[in-house]
C-alpha positions as CSV (number, residue, x, y, z in Angstrom):
1,M,2.5,0.3,15.3
2,I,2.9,0.7,11.4
3,V,-0.3,0.2,9.1
4,I,0.3,-0.6,5.6
5,L,-2.7,0.1,3.5
6,M,-2.3,-2.1,0.2
7,G,-4.2,-2.9,-2.8
8,V,-4.3,-2.0,-6.6
9,S,-4.7,1.4,-7.9
10,G,-8.2,3.0,-7.2
11,C,-8.8,1.2,-3.9
12,G,-8.6,4.3,-1.9
13,K,-5.1,3.9,-0.1
14,T,-4.3,7.5,-0.1
15,S,-8.0,8.7,0.9
16,I,-8.3,6.1,3.6
17,G,-4.5,6.7,4.8
18,L,-5.1,10.4,5.1
19,S,-8.3,10.0,7.1
20,L,-6.8,7.5,9.3
21,S,-3.9,9.6,9.9
22,S,-5.9,12.5,10.8
23,K,-8.0,10.5,13.2
24,L,-5.0,8.9,14.8
25,H,-2.5,11.7,14.6
26,W,0.1,9.4,12.9
27,Q,2.5,10.1,10.3
28,F,1.4,9.2,6.8
29,E,3.3,8.5,3.5
30,D,2.2,7.8,0.2
31,A,4.4,5.4,-1.6
32,D,3.6,6.9,-5.1
33,K,5.3,9.9,-4.1
34,H,8.7,7.9,-3.9
35,H,8.7,6.7,-7.4
36,S,11.5,7.7,-9.6
37,V,10.8,9.9,-12.5
38,S,11.5,6.8,-14.8
39,N,8.9,5.0,-12.9
40,V,6.2,7.7,-13.2
41,N,7.0,8.2,-16.7
42,K,6.9,4.5,-17.5
43,M,3.4,4.1,-16.0
44,S,2.1,7.2,-17.3
45,R,2.6,5.7,-20.8
46,G,0.6,2.8,-19.6
47,E,3.6,0.5,-19.2
48,S,3.5,-1.9,-16.2
49,L,6.5,-1.7,-13.8
50,T,8.9,-4.7,-13.7
51,D,10.3,-6.3,-10.5
52,E,13.5,-4.6,-11.3
53,D,11.7,-1.4,-11.7
54,R,10.4,-1.7,-8.1
55,W,13.4,-2.9,-5.9
56,S,14.9,0.6,-5.1
57,W,11.6,2.1,-4.5
58,L,10.4,-0.6,-2.1
59,Q,13.9,-0.2,-0.3
60,S,13.6,3.5,0.2
61,L,10.2,2.8,1.5
62,H,11.7,0.2,3.8
63,Q,13.9,2.8,5.1
64,I,10.7,4.9,6.0
65,L,9.4,2.1,7.8
66,K,12.6,1.3,9.6
67,R,13.0,4.8,10.9
68,W,9.5,4.8,12.2
69,H,10.0,1.7,14.0
70,E,13.5,2.6,15.3
71,C,12.1,5.9,16.8
72,G,8.8,4.2,18.1
73,Q,6.8,6.4,15.6
74,D,3.4,5.1,14.6
75,G,2.8,5.5,10.9
76,I,0.6,4.6,7.9
77,L,2.1,3.8,4.5
78,A,-0.3,3.7,1.6
79,C,1.5,1.2,-0.9
80,S,0.3,-1.3,-3.5
81,A,2.5,-3.9,-2.1
82,L,1.0,-6.3,-4.8
83,K,3.4,-9.3,-4.3
84,R,4.6,-11.3,-1.3
85,A,8.1,-10.3,-2.4
86,Y,7.4,-6.7,-2.4
87,R,5.9,-6.8,1.2
88,K,9.2,-8.7,2.2
89,V,11.3,-6.1,0.9
90,L,9.2,-3.4,2.7
91,L,9.6,-5.3,6.0
92,T,13.0,-6.4,5.8
93,G,14.9,-4.4,3.1
94,E,15.9,-7.5,1.2
95,K,14.8,-9.5,-1.7
96,T,15.5,-12.7,0.0
97,E,13.8,-14.1,3.1
98,G,14.8,-12.1,6.0
99,I,13.7,-11.7,9.6
100,S,12.9,-8.2,10.9
101,N,11.5,-6.8,14.0
102,L,9.2,-4.6,11.6
103,E,7.0,-7.5,10.9
104,Q,6.0,-7.8,14.5
105,N,5.0,-4.2,14.4
106,C,3.1,-3.9,11.0
107,L,-0.3,-4.6,10.1
108,L,-1.3,-5.1,6.6
109,V,-4.6,-3.9,5.3
110,L,-5.9,-5.2,2.0
111,L,-8.4,-2.7,0.3
112,H,-10.3,-4.7,-2.0
113,G,-13.6,-4.2,-3.9
114,P,-15.3,-5.0,-7.3
115,V,-13.5,-4.3,-10.5
116,D,-16.0,-2.2,-11.6
117,T,-15.8,0.0,-8.6
118,L,-12.0,0.2,-9.0
119,A,-12.3,1.0,-12.6
120,N,-15.0,3.8,-12.2
121,R,-12.7,5.4,-9.7
122,L,-9.7,5.2,-11.9
123,S,-11.5,6.7,-14.9
124,T,-12.7,9.7,-12.8
125,R,-9.4,10.4,-10.9
126,E,-7.6,13.5,-12.0
127,G,-3.9,14.5,-11.7
128,H,-2.7,10.9,-11.1
129,F,0.2,9.3,-13.4
130,M,-1.4,5.7,-12.9
131,P,-3.9,5.2,-16.1
132,A,-6.8,3.1,-15.6
133,S,-5.4,0.8,-18.5
134,L,-3.1,-0.7,-15.8
135,L,-5.7,-1.9,-13.6
136,E,-6.0,-5.3,-15.2
137,S,-2.2,-5.6,-14.9
138,Q,-2.2,-4.8,-11.2
139,L,-5.0,-7.2,-10.5
140,S,-3.2,-10.1,-12.2
141,Q,-0.1,-9.3,-10.2
142,L,-1.8,-9.3,-6.8
143,E,-0.9,-12.1,-4.4
144,V,-3.5,-12.1,-1.9
145,P,-1.7,-12.1,1.8
146,D,-1.8,-15.4,3.5
147,E,-2.3,-16.6,7.1
148,K,1.5,-16.1,7.6
149,E,1.1,-12.3,7.0
150,N,-0.5,-10.1,9.7
151,C,-3.5,-8.8,7.4
152,F,-7.2,-8.3,7.1
153,Y,-9.3,-7.2,4.4
154,C,-11.6,-4.1,4.1
155,D,-14.3,-3.7,1.5
156,I,-13.9,-0.4,-0.4
157,T,-17.5,0.0,-1.3
158,K,-18.1,1.2,2.4
159,P,-17.7,4.9,3.2
160,I,-14.3,5.9,4.2
161,D,-15.3,6.8,7.7
162,Q,-16.7,3.3,8.2
163,I,-13.4,1.8,6.7
164,V,-11.3,3.9,9.0
165,E,-13.5,2.8,12.1
166,H,-13.2,-0.8,11.1
167,I,-9.2,-0.5,10.8
168,I,-9.1,1.1,14.1
169,D,-11.2,-1.6,15.7
170,K,-9.1,-4.4,14.2
171,M,-6.0,-2.5,15.4
172,K,-7.3,-2.8,19.2
173,K,-7.5,-6.6,18.8
């Protein structure tokens, strides 16, 4: 199984992903580590990425998911995956509608919470290229998964260990 922890910056994707990975002994990848230097520089300047900026990044992440799937490796990817089209590229490697066996093996977890919680986390976070000033842009771009996507929501105001247990419980169903 592959779990994609998704949501805007500051929702805890990396912290929850590392905790979940440790508990399950699964592979973990943080999508932020796969951004190009130009994308990191752009975000560091407070500029939002365009769809064009994201395509090659998403396709490289798809290759990781595809490799896990083909090897029968369980894994967790922390990735914003804000738009439906981005999630499609993650699962199929294509911008257009495609079909992939990955979709049947992936579970999306939307990490969500109050804007003030997200903003507070971003304002106190150190050593990350994503400034708090881009939160509003991410929130406006977020396309909440619909019933066609294998997804459930997690409230980020709960402690990480409770969130991890909730994810594990949902995976069992």
